[in-house]
N, C-alpha and C positions, 0 to 999 in steps of 0.2 A: 547555407551552412555556416558554421563558425569554427574558429580554432579554440575557443574557450572550452574548458572541460565541463562535464556534468558533475553534480555533487550529490553523493549519497548522504542523507541526513539521518544519523543514528539516533533513535529514541529508545534504545534498549539499555537498561542498566547493566545487563550481563554482557561483558565485553567479548567473551568467546562467541556467544550467539550473534552479537553484532558483527564481528569480523566475518563469520560464516555468511551472514546475510549480505554483507557487502560483496563478498566473492560470488554469491549466487546472482546478484544483480549484474555484476561486471561480466560474468560468464554468459548469462542469458542474453545480454545485449551485444556480445562479441566485441567488447572494448578492452583496450590495453589499460594497465593500472594508471597511467598518466592521463587517460581520457575520462576516468571516473575517480574523482577525489572523494575524501570522506571528512565529515565533521561530526564530532561526538557532542550532540546537543544536550545530552544528559550532564556532561561535565563542563561544557563551554558554551556561553551564550552565542547567539547568532552574530557574526561580524556585521558591522554597520554597512559595509560596501558589498554585501553578498550578491546583490543583483548585478553589480558591475563585473564581478569576477567569474560568474558561471553562466553557462548557456541554458541550464535547466536543473531541476532537483528531483531526486527520487527519495521519497520518505518511506521508511520501512515500518514494520510492526513494532509492538511494544506490549508489555504486560499491564501498562496503564490503561485505564478506561475513562473516556470522557464523562460517563455517567457516574463515576465514583463521587460520593458526597463531597462537596467542597471542603467540609470540615475534616475529611480524611486525607485530602491532598496535601503533600508537603510542598515546600517552596520550589523544589526542582521541577516537580510536575506542573505547577502553575506557570512557571517561567517558560518551560518547554512548550506548553500548549500555546502560550502567547506568542512565542517565536514562530511556531508553525502557522498560527493565524496570520502573522505578518507576511510570511511567504505567500500563503493562499490569497490574502487580500490584495497584495501587490500584483499578482498575476491576474486575478479576476478583474482588477481595475485597469489593467493594461500597462502597468509600470514595471512589472517583472517579466522574466523570460518565459519559462514553461515549467510545469511540474506534474508529477504523478504521485499522489498520496495513496498509500495502501493500508488496509486493515485498520489499525488504530487511527491512522491519518484521515480516513474518510469520515470518521466521527468528528474530528476537529473541524474539517472543512464544512461538513453539514451543519454543525452548530453555528459556525461563523456566518454562514449564509442564511441563517434563520430557519433551518430545518429542525426536525425533532429526532434525537437519538435516544433510544430506550433499550431496556433489557428484554424487550418483547420479541426480538428477532435474532437470538443466538444460533450458532451452527456448531455441530459437533466437529471434533478434529478429524480431518480426512477429506476425501474427494466429494465434491458436490457437482450437480449439473447446472450449468450456466447457459442461458439462452439470450442471444442478441435480439434487441428490439429492432423495429424498422429503422430507427435513427442509428442504431448501432451498426446495422448492415451497410449504412452509407458513410460511417465515420472513417476518417483517414487512417486511424490506427487500428480500429477493430474490424473495419469492413472486410479485410482479407481473411478473417478467421472463419472457422466452421460456424454455422448458425447455432449449433448447440455443442458444447464442449465441457470437459471436466476441468475443474480447478480445485485448488487446495484451500481449505478454510480452517479456522480455529478462533472463534471470537465469542464474546459474551454479550455484545451489544450490536445494534444495527439500526437501520431506518426502514420504515414502511413505504415512504415516498421520498422523492428527490426534493431538495430545497428549491425555492421559487425560481431561481435563475438557472437551474441546471437542466440538462437534457439526459434522460435515462437511456443508457446504451446497452445495458445487460441486466437481466433479472434472474431470480432463482425462486424455488418453491419455499424454502425455509426462511430466506431473507430476500424480500422483494427487490431491494436495491443492491445490485452487484457491481455496477459501474455507471459512472455518469461523467459528463463533460460540462464545463462552464466556459463560455466563450470558445476560443479555438486552441487554448494553450493550458488549461487547467483540467486535469483528469483525476479521478478518484476511483479506487476499486476496493470492494469489501474483501475479495479473495486475495490470496498471496500470488502474484504473478511470477515471482522470481525463482523459487526453489525447485530443484529436481525432487523426485519422491524420496531419494536417499537423503538429500540435505534436509528435507522436511522431517524425516524420522529422527535425525540427529538433533534438530531443534526441539522436537518433542521430548527428547531425553532431558534437555535443560529445564523444561517447564513441566516435567512429569508430575510434580506435586502442587501445581498452581491452579488446579481445578478445571482445566480444559477437558480432561477425560479422567476416568478412574485410574489411579496409578497402577493398580494391579492388572489393568487391561492393556498395558502398553504394548505387549507383543501382538495382541489381537488387532489393535488399532494400527500398529506399524505394518502388519501384514496387509491390511486393507489398503493402506497408502501405497506400499510398494507394488501392489498389483494393479494400481491405477495407471492409465495412460494420460499424461498431462503434457500436452504439446503446444496448445494454442496460446496460453498466457505469455510464454516466453516470446512468441512471435509478435505479440503486441508490444512487448518491451523493445524488441529490435526495431519495430516501426517507430517507436518513440525516439530511440537513439538516432535513427536515420533522419528523422524530421527536425530534431532539436539538438542533437549532440555534435561533438567536434567532427570536422571533416577528416 
């Protein structure tokens, strides 16, 4: 264990949604505010000494997409993706501490590792069934979870297979790659592990007109989310905090 804090890396331009996401991560991991710091990567580049200052990283979701045409990406998105790749590469190569990339983040890691991200594996907003693989059932973080559990998703892109150096830990019907590990310190999930169902519906309200679901169906989708039992993803985050977070 270490006394260095973990770092939530914000990749959401919407500051209210980012603040709520930070709080969801902190609460799910049972951390005090000083144990999980935050860095707004949308507005500030990654500090050069970031690997020396933190024991690990939590990368949240974003309305950005890795598969957006390069011609449509503005300078902030390009710089942000490059900074995330720097974190992932450092950990994959053994020079960084530990990280968990979620939703948009898994696309960045998959592309960086030579995998294919496409629009062929989107998932509707709401709960989906996630199943652990044999490797997942033996994984230090996921091994204690139920073999099949519900998780929350909302994404327009995904991967059909893991990148060459990754181990598939969890799969789903609509999106085959739900979680994987690279080495023993780099994790990536397609699903959102941090929000409660209530927090997820509040996030849905922020992105109501962003094409994740039909805006007029908000109440129907929100009811489906609120009726779901989503317990296992937060247990995975607590395991991450115990393994890599501050003592």
